[in-house]
Structures are given as structure tokens and as C-alpha cells.
KEKE-3310 file (N, C-alpha, C; in steps of 0.2 Angstrom, whole numbers, plus 5000, padded with zeros to 4 digits):
npx = (5498:5491:5478:5471:5461:5454:5440:5442:5451:5447:5449:5454:5450:5457:5448:5442:5433:5428:5433:5425:5430:5431:5425:5431:5423:5421:5412:5405:5400:5388:5380:5363:5361:5370:5365:5353:5357:5362:5350:5343:5351:5350:5336:5335:5343:5340:5328:5332:5342:5335:5333:5344:5356:5367:5363:5371:5375:5363:5360:5370:5367:5355:5360:5368:5358:5356:5353:5340:5338:5349:5367:5376:5386:5403:5406:5394:5394:5405:5403:5394:5402:5413:5408:5404:5415:5427:5431:5434:5430:5440:5443:5446:5454:5450:5455:5469:5487:5494:5502:5496:5483:5484:5490:5480:5469:5476:5475:5462:5455:5444:5445:5437:5431:5426:5417:5403:5396:5390:5374:5374:5382:5377:5377:5390:5406:5423:5431:5430:5416:5407:5395:5397:5407:5401:5388:5390:5401:5402:5392:5395:5407:5403:5402:5410:5419:5421:5427:5438:5445:5448:5456:5467:5471:5476:5487:5495:5497:5504:5517:5521:5529:5529:5525:5520:5509:5500:5495:5488:5479:5470:5464:5457:5449:5441:5434:5431:5426:5419:5413:5403:5392:5386:5371:5359:5348:5350:5361:5370:5375:5390:5400:5405:5407:5398:5386:5384:5381:5367:5366:5375:5371:5359:5364:5374:5370:5364:5363:5372:5386:5401:5401:5412:5418:5425:5442:5457:5470:5467:5459:5469:5475:5467:5464:5456:5445:5441:5431:5420:5406:5408:5415:5416:5413:5419:5413:5410:5408:5403:5402:5411:5422:5431:5435:5442:5452:5459:5468:5476:5491:5492:5501:5510:5501:5500:5513:5512:5503:5510:5520:5512:5506:5496:5479:5471:5463:5446:5439:5438:5453:5456:5451:5463:5462:5456:5460:5467:5469)
npy = (5523:5529:5536:5539:5550:5547:5541:5530:5521:5512:5504:5488:5476:5464:5453:5454:5464:5480:5495:5511:5526:5544:5557:5572:5581:5575:5566:5549:5537:5525:5510:5505:5493:5492:5503:5497:5486:5493:5498:5487:5482:5492:5493:5480:5480:5491:5489:5478:5483:5491:5494:5488:5494:5507:5523:5534:5529:5529:5543:5548:5542:5548:5561:5559:5556:5545:5540:5529:5524:5525:5524:5534:5549:5552:5566:5570:5563:5568:5582:5581:5573:5581:5593:5588:5581:5584:5574:5566:5557:5545:5539:5523:5507:5495:5483:5490:5495:5493:5505:5515:5515:5518:5531:5538:5537:5544:5557:5560:5554:5544:5528:5523:5510:5510:5502:5491:5476:5461:5456:5442:5440:5446:5443:5440:5446:5446:5457:5474:5484:5498:5499:5493:5502:5515:5513:5505:5511:5525:5533:5532:5540:5552:5554:5562:5555:5542:5546:5553:5543:5534:5542:5544:5530:5529:5537:5531:5519:5523:5525:5513:5496:5482:5471:5476:5482:5472:5468:5480:5480:5470:5476:5486:5478:5472:5483:5495:5488:5476:5480:5481:5490:5495:5503:5515:5510:5497:5483:5487:5488:5495:5493:5493:5482:5473:5480:5481:5469:5457:5445:5444:5455:5451:5440:5445:5450:5440:5426:5416:5420:5424:5437:5449:5461:5476:5476:5483:5477:5464:5462:5465:5453:5443:5432:5432:5428:5432:5427:5421:5421:5431:5423:5429:5445:5461:5472:5489:5500:5512:5523:5533:5528:5525:5537:5541:5531:5535:5544:5538:5527:5518:5511:5506:5497:5488:5483:5476:5467:5460:5454:5446:5437:5428:5423:5407:5402:5404:5397:5386:5381:5391:5388:5384:5394:5405:5418:5421:5433)
npz = (5473:5459:5451:5435:5426:5415:5406:5398:5404:5414:5430:5434:5446:5457:5457:5445:5443:5437:5441:5440:5433:5436:5425:5417:5424:5436:5437:5437:5426:5427:5423:5418:5424:5434:5442:5445:5453:5464:5469:5472:5483:5492:5495:5500:5512:5520:5528:5536:5544:5553:5570:5574:5571:5577:5584:5580:5567:5560:5561:5553:5541:5538:5536:5524:5515:5505:5489:5483:5471:5463:5460:5471:5467:5471:5474:5480:5492:5498:5501:5512:5522:5523:5528:5541:5547:5541:5532:5517:5502:5491:5475:5472:5465:5470:5482:5490:5492:5509:5512:5504:5509:5523:5522:5516:5525:5536:5531:5532:5521:5513:5506:5492:5482:5466:5459:5457:5464:5455:5450:5452:5463:5475:5489:5494:5493:5488:5488:5493:5488:5480:5487:5499:5504:5504:5509:5520:5528:5526:5533:5547:5547:5548:5562:5575:5585:5579:5567:5571:5578:5566:5558:5567:5567:5554:5554:5563:5557:5546:5550:5555:5556:5545:5552:5564:5558:5555:5567:5570:5559:5564:5574:5567:5560:5570:5575:5566:5555:5560:5573:5588:5599:5615:5620:5626:5621:5619:5613:5599:5581:5574:5565:5548:5540:5545:5543:5530:5526:5524:5530:5540:5548:5553:5561:5570:5582:5588:5600:5595:5590:5600:5612:5618:5630:5624:5622:5617:5616:5617:5606:5596:5597:5592:5580:5563:5550:5533:5526:5532:5544:5558:5572:5584:5592:5598:5610:5612:5626:5624:5611:5611:5617:5607:5603:5615:5615:5604:5609:5617:5620:5607:5600:5610:5615:5604:5605:5617:5613:5604:5612:5620:5611:5599:5601:5601:5586:5583:5573:5559:5549:5535:5518:5504:5494:5501:5513:5529:5543)
capx = (5494:5489:5472:5470:5454:5452:5435:5444:5456:5444:5454:5452:5452:5460:5443:5440:5428:5431:5432:5424:5434:5427:5427:5434:5418:5421:5406:5406:5395:5386:5375:5357:5361:5373:5361:5348:5360:5362:5343:5341:5355:5347:5330:5335:5347:5337:5323:5336:5346:5331:5333:5350:5362:5368:5360:5376:5375:5357:5361:5375:5363:5350:5363:5370:5352:5358:5348:5339:5337:5355:5373:5378:5392:5407:5406:5388:5396:5411:5400:5392:5407:5418:5405:5403:5421:5433:5433:5432:5431:5445:5441:5452:5452:5448:5460:5475:5492:5494:5505:5491:5478:5486:5491:5473:5466:5479:5474:5455:5452:5442:5445:5430:5431:5420:5413:5398:5395:5386:5368:5376:5386:5374:5378:5397:5411:5430:5434:5425:5413:5405:5390:5400:5411:5397:5382:5393:5406:5402:5388:5399:5412:5400:5402:5417:5423:5423:5431:5445:5449:5450:5462:5473:5473:5479:5493:5499:5499:5509:5524:5522:5532:5525:5523:5515:5503:5496:5491:5484:5474:5466:5461:5453:5444:5436:5431:5428:5423:5415:5412:5397:5392:5381:5368:5353:5342:5352:5367:5369:5380:5392:5405:5403:5407:5392:5380:5383:5379:5361:5366:5379:5367:5355:5368:5379:5367:5361:5367:5377:5393:5403:5402:5416:5419:5431:5449:5461:5475:5464:5457:5475:5478:5462:5464:5450:5444:5437:5426:5415:5402:5413:5413:5417:5413:5420:5408:5411:5403:5401:5406:5416:5428:5435:5439:5447:5457:5464:5472:5480:5497:5490:5507:5511:5496:5503:5519:5510:5499:5515:5523:5508:5505:5489:5474:5469:5458:5439:5437:5442:5457:5453:5453:5469:5460:5455:5466:5465:5474)
capy = (5521:5535:5535:5544:5552:5545:5536:5524:5517:5510:5500:5481:5473:5457:5448:5455:5470:5486:5501:5516:5532:5550:5561:5578:5585:5571:5562:5543:5534:5518:5507:5504:5487:5494:5507:5493:5482:5497:5499:5480:5481:5497:5491:5474:5481:5496:5486:5474:5487:5494:5491:5484:5498:5512:5530:5538:5527:5532:5550:5549:5540:5553:5567:5558:5556:5541:5539:5522:5521:5525:5524:5541:5552:5554:5573:5571:5561:5572:5588:5580:5571:5587:5598:5585:5579:5585:5569:5566:5550:5545:5534:5518:5502:5490:5483:5495:5493:5496:5511:5519:5515:5522:5538:5541:5538:5549:5563:5560:5553:5537:5525:5520:5506:5513:5496:5487:5469:5459:5453:5435:5440:5451:5441:5440:5449:5446:5464:5479:5488:5505:5498:5492:5508:5520:5512:5502:5515:5533:5536:5532:5545:5559:5555:5564:5550:5537:5549:5554:5536:5532:5546:5542:5524:5530:5540:5526:5514:5525:5524:5506:5491:5477:5466:5480:5483:5466:5469:5486:5477:5466:5481:5489:5473:5471:5489:5498:5483:5472:5482:5482:5495:5495:5509:5514:5506:5490:5482:5489:5487:5501:5491:5493:5475:5470:5484:5480:5461:5456:5439:5446:5460:5447:5436:5448:5452:5434:5422:5412:5422:5426:5444:5451:5468:5478:5477:5484:5472:5457:5463:5464:5446:5439:5430:5432:5426:5437:5424:5418:5425:5431:5419:5434:5452:5465:5477:5495:5502:5518:5525:5538:5524:5525:5544:5540:5526:5538:5548:5533:5524:5512:5507:5503:5491:5484:5479:5471:5461:5456:5450:5440:5432:5427:5418:5402:5404:5401:5395:5381:5384:5393:5384:5387:5400:5411:5420:5424:5437)
capz = (5467:5456:5446:5430:5425:5408:5406:5394:5407:5420:5433:5435:5452:5457:5455:5438:5443:5433:5444:5436:5434:5434:5419:5419:5429:5442:5437:5435:5422:5428:5418:5421:5428:5440:5446:5448:5458:5470:5471:5476:5489:5497:5497:5504:5518:5524:5533:5540:5549:5558:5577:5574:5571:5582:5582:5576:5560:5558:5560:5547:5535:5537:5533:5518:5510:5500:5484:5483:5464:5459:5464:5472:5465:5477:5477:5484:5499:5501:5504:5519:5526:5524:5533:5547:5551:5537:5528:5510:5499:5486:5471:5471:5461:5475:5488:5489:5497:5515:5512:5502:5514:5529:5520:5514:5532:5540:5528:5532:5514:5514:5499:5489:5476:5462:5456:5462:5463:5450:5453:5454:5469:5480:5496:5497:5488:5492:5488:5495:5482:5482:5492:5506:5507:5505:5514:5526:5531:5526:5538:5553:5546:5551:5569:5577:5588:5574:5562:5574:5578:5560:5556:5571:5565:5548:5556:5566:5552:5541:5553:5558:5552:5542:5557:5568:5554:5555:5573:5569:5555:5568:5578:5563:5558:5575:5577:5561:5551:5564:5580:5591:5604:5620:5620:5631:5618:5619:5609:5592:5577:5571:5560:5541:5537:5547:5541:5523:5525:5527:5534:5546:5552:5557:5565:5574:5588:5591:5605:5592:5591:5607:5613:5623:5631:5620:5624:5611:5616:5615:5599:5592:5597:5589:5572:5560:5543:5530:5522:5536:5549:5563:5578:5590:5592:5604:5611:5616:5631:5622:5605:5613:5619:5601:5604:5620:5612:5599:5613:5621:5617:5604:5598:5616:5615:5599:5607:5622:5610:5601:5617:5622:5606:5596:5604:5596:5581:5584:5567:5555:5544:5528:5512:5501:5490:5506:5517:5536:5546)
cpx = (5490:5483:5472:5463:5451:5446:5437:5448:5453:5449:5451:5454:5454:5455:5440:5435:5432:5429:5431:5428:5430:5429:5429:5429:5418:5415:5408:5400:5394:5381:5369:5357:5365:5369:5355:5350:5360:5355:5341:5345:5352:5341:5330:5338:5343:5332:5327:5340:5342:5331:5339:5357:5362:5365:5365:5376:5369:5357:5365:5371:5358:5354:5365:5364:5354:5352:5347:5339:5343:5361:5375:5385:5396:5407:5400:5390:5401:5408:5397:5397:5412:5415:5405:5410:5427:5435:5431:5433:5437:5443:5447:5449:5448:5452:5466:5480:5491:5496:5500:5486:5479:5487:5485:5470:5469:5477:5466:5452:5450:5442:5439:5432:5425:5417:5408:5397:5390:5379:5369:5380:5384:5376:5385:5401:5418:5433:5428:5422:5410:5399:5392:5403:5406:5391:5385:5397:5404:5397:5391:5404:5409:5400:5409:5421:5425:5428:5438:5449:5452:5456:5468:5476:5478:5486:5498:5502:5504:5516:5525:5526:5527:5522:5518:5508:5498:5492:5486:5478:5468:5461:5455:5447:5438:5433:5427:5424:5417:5413:5404:5397:5386:5378:5362:5348:5344:5359:5365:5376:5383:5398:5402:5403:5401:5386:5379:5381:5372:5362:5370:5375:5362:5358:5371:5376:5363:5366:5372:5384:5394:5403:5406:5417:5426:5437:5454:5467:5473:5462:5463:5477:5473:5462:5457:5450:5440:5431:5420:5411:5407:5411:5413:5417:5415:5415:5410:5406:5400:5405:5412:5423:5433:5439:5444:5453:5462:5469:5477:5486:5495:5496:5510:5507:5498:5509:5517:5507:5504:5518:5519:5506:5497:5485:5473:5463:5451:5436:5441:5447:5454:5455:5459:5467:5458:5461:5463:5471:5474)
cpy = (5527:5533:5540:5546:5551:5540:5529:5519:5515:5504:5493:5479:5466:5452:5449:5461:5476:5492:5507:5523:5538:5553:5567:5582:5581:5567:5555:5540:5527:5516:5506:5498:5488:5498:5502:5488:5486:5497:5492:5480:5486:5495:5484:5476:5486:5493:5482:5477:5490:5490:5488:5488:5504:5519:5534:5536:5530:5539:5552:5547:5545:5559:5565:5558:5551:5540:5531:5519:5522:5526:5532:5543:5553:5561:5574:5569:5566:5579:5587:5578:5577:5592:5595:5584:5581:5580:5570:5558:5551:5539:5529:5512:5496:5489:5487:5493:5496:5503:5516:5520:5519:5529:5541:5542:5544:5556:5564:5559:5545:5534:5521:5516:5508:5508:5494:5480:5467:5456:5446:5435:5446:5449:5442:5442:5449:5453:5469:5483:5494:5504:5497:5498:5513:5519:5509:5507:5522:5536:5537:5538:5552:5560:5557:5559:5545:5540:5551:5548:5534:5536:5544:5535:5524:5533:5535:5521:5516:5524:5517:5501:5486:5473:5470:5481:5478:5466:5475:5484:5473:5471:5484:5484:5472:5477:5492:5494:5479:5473:5482:5487:5494:5502:5509:5510:5498:5489:5483:5488:5494:5499:5490:5486:5471:5473:5483:5473:5460:5450:5440:5451:5456:5443:5439:5449:5446:5431:5417:5414:5424:5434:5445:5458:5470:5479:5478:5479:5466:5457:5462:5457:5441:5438:5431:5429:5430:5434:5420:5423:5425:5427:5424:5441:5455:5471:5483:5496:5509:5520:5530:5535:5525:5532:5544:5536:5530:5543:5544:5531:5518:5508:5503:5496:5486:5480:5474:5465:5457:5451:5444:5435:5431:5422:5413:5404:5401:5399:5389:5384:5386:5389:5388:5394:5406:5413:5423:5429:5437)
cpz = (5465:5450:5441:5430:5418:5409:5403:5398:5414:5423:5435:5442:5452:5455:5449:5438:5440:5437:5439:5438:5432:5428:5422:5424:5436:5443:5434:5432:5424:5424:5422:5426:5434:5445:5449:5453:5465:5473:5475:5482:5494:5499:5501:5511:5523:5530:5538:5546:5555:5565:5578:5574:5576:5579:5578:5568:5557:5556:5554:5541:5533:5533:5526:5513:5504:5495:5484:5476:5460:5463:5465:5469:5471:5479:5481:5492:5502:5504:5511:5524:5528:5529:5540:5551:5547:5533:5521:5507:5493:5482:5471:5467:5465:5481:5486:5494:5503:5516:5510:5507:5520:5528:5519:5521:5536:5538:5528:5524:5515:5507:5498:5483:5472:5457:5460:5459:5458:5453:5455:5461:5474:5487:5498:5491:5492:5492:5490:5489:5485:5487:5499:5509:5509:5510:5521:5531:5532:5531:5545:5553:5548:5558:5571:5580:5584:5569:5565:5575:5572:5557:5560:5569:5559:5550:5559:5561:5547:5544:5556:5553:5549:5547:5562:5564:5554:5561:5573:5564:5559:5572:5574:5561:5563:5578:5571:5556:5555:5571:5582:5597:5609:5620:5625:5628:5617:5614:5602:5588:5574:5565:5553:5538:5539:5543:5534:5521:5528:5532:5541:5551:5556:5562:5571:5581:5592:5597:5602:5592:5598:5607:5619:5624:5627:5624:5618:5611:5614:5608:5594:5592:5594:5582:5570:5553:5540:5526:5526:5541:5555:5569:5585:5588:5598:5604:5615:5621:5629:5616:5606:5615:5613:5601:5609:5618:5608:5602:5617:5617:5613:5602:5604:5617:5610:5602:5613:5619:5607:5606:5619:5617:5604:5601:5599:5592:5584:5578:5564:5551:5538:5523:5508:5498:5495:5510:5524:5538:5553)
residu = (MET:THR:ALA:THR:THR:SER:PRO:LEU:SER:ASP:GLN:VAL:SER:LYS:THR:GLY:TYR:ARG:ALA:ARG:LEU:PRO:ASP:ALA:ARG:GLY:HIS:ILE:ALA:TYR:SER:ASP:THR:GLU:HIS:ALA:THR:TRP:GLN:THR:LEU:MET:ARG:ARG:GLN:LEU:PRO:ILE:ILE:GLU:GLY:ARG:VAL:CYS:GLN:GLN:TYR:LEU:ASP:GLY:LEU:ALA:CYS:LEU:GLU:LEU:PRO:GLU:ASP:ARG:ILE:PRO:GLN:LEU:PRO:GLU:ILE:ASP:ARG:VAL:LEU:GLU:ALA:ALA:THR:GLY:TRP:ARG:THR:VAL:GLN:VAL:PRO:ALA:LEU:ILE:PRO:PHE:ASP:THR:PHE:PHE:ASP:LEU:LEU:ALA:ASN:ARG:ARG:PHE:PRO:VAL:ALA:THR:PHE:ILE:ARG:THR:PRO:GLU:GLU:LEU:ASP:TYR:LEU:LYS:GLU:PRO:ASP:ILE:PHE:HIS:GLU:ILE:PHE:GLY:HIS:CYS:PRO:MET:LEU:THR:ASP:PRO:SER:PHE:ALA:GLU:PHE:THR:ALA:THR:TYR:GLY:ARG:LEU:GLY:LYS:ALA:ALA:THR:SER:ARG:GLU:ARG:VAL:TYR:LEU:ALA:ARG:LEU:TYR:TRP:LEU:THR:VAL:GLU:PHE:GLY:LEU:VAL:ASP:THR:PRO:GLN:GLY:ARG:ARG:ILE:TYR:GLY:GLY:GLY:ILE:ILE:SER:SER:PRO:LYS:GLU:THR:ARG:TYR:ALA:LEU:THR:GLU:GLU:PRO:GLU:HIS:LEU:PRO:PHE:ASP:PRO:VAL:GLU:ALA:MET:ARG:THR:PRO:TYR:ARG:ILE:ASP:ILE:LEU:GLN:PRO:LEU:TYR:TYR:VAL:LEU:ASP:ASP:LEU:ARG:THR:LEU:HIS:ASP:LEU:SER:ARG:GLN:ASP:ILE:MET:GLY:MET:VAL:TYR:ARG:ALA:MET:ALA:LEU:GLY:LEU:HIS:ALA:PRO:ARG:PHE:GLU:PRO:ALA:PRO:GLU:ARG:SER:ARG:ALA:SER)
# end
């Protein structure tokens, strides 16, 4: 999927959001309303994550120095990520094909949809927007263990079959998006899907969902739904576990998960308009 740089050809997502394209200088023009939405999301979420997210995320957030009053420009993010772990961002419309997604990650390029949700959809969005991608994910990409695992995941996904990718997608969902980790300070969040959601940030560390020790094969066997609070989270004993995993035979784990089959879902079937993986 190739994006032009014409400001007149903004890309429309599947849910109707219009991704903003950069001009010749790499600058994206956002409206006052869009900047105000970013400000609302930042000011709402920053107090909620206190005492709930891991130190690596907080360190990355401090490095990024995200502005509260405006949507950051991607080159601002790139300067920090590249210096820390060699990663950069790439502007995309919204959800992208698996081939594109894996290729970008394999080359340490993190896809960022350059639209922001409307004030009417502050709490839930079916597609990832720039707040989810930048606030939820980019701080963790400054951590070497997390960054290496994500790049390894991309390289494996590029070579995987369609069926194998479904199992890899579950691993990604239950780590990068919805992962927890035990730390000397207690159990903390590192998954961007949790961190960008006020409701899930409050919920994830309670006793309501089930918490299980992280096992990559078990994670690959665990169905999930994208439109509900997760009933189950896998907990790393240390974030370096992801670095160690990136040096193991992950595809061998995929084949074991495929042979064992899926666990029974811990949720009701999704309505027709939703999708589960």
C-alpha cells in the first residue's frame, strides 16, 4: 500500500475517518478540533496510568516528551525512536494488509494511522488512531527488549502462511496490545491496547479478569475479541522475556499451537458486525 504526499488526497479508513497526509516538508495539518481531541485524551489518560504502567513505558514517555496541547508530528517521534532502538514511524490510512504490516515491522517501521477519533468516539474506536499508536505503543518502542521482539515478529510474519499468521496475531494481541508484566513494584501494564483505553487501564489489574503466567504457545491458542474488555491477560515475569523469546523458535511454537488447537473462548460470540480472531 503506497501513500502519496498530496494534501488533497487524504486516505479514508474503513470506518470513514480521513487519514491526514504530510506535505512536502513532512508536516501534517490538523484542525483545532483534532488538536483539542488529542488534548482531551492526554489529560484524561495521563493520571489514569499512574501506578499502573511499567517503568519502561514511563521512561519512553519521558523521552518522547509528547505535547499535551497538540498532535505531535511523526518526525518528532522518529528522532527519539531512531536514537533509542532504530525504529521509525510510517504514516498509514488505518488498518493495513498483513503483508504490509509484517514488512514494516520487520524493517523497524511502526505503522501510525494519522487520523484521530472524533469527540463522539473518545472511548472506543474499531480502528487504531494516532492516539492509540503514539501514546499507546511508541513509548514501549524505546525499550530494546520490546523493540527487538516486535521486529522479530515482523520478520516471522513476512514468511508465514495465512494460517500461521492467525496464530502469530494472537501472540501479538496478548503481548504488544494487551500484555501485563510483573515488576518489583507490582504487576504493571505494557500493552498499548490497554494503555490507550481508560476503561481497560482501570480494569486490567483488578481481580475481575483472569491473569495467567505468560506462555507463548498458550497465548497462540487463546481466542480474543477486539470489542470487549479482555477476560484474560498473560503476565510476563520480566520484560526481558520478550527479548529471550525473540531468540527462540517461535514458528516451532506456532506449529505446536496449531497441533493442540484453540482453547474454548472465555466470551460470548461476537455480534455479526464485530469480528473475533
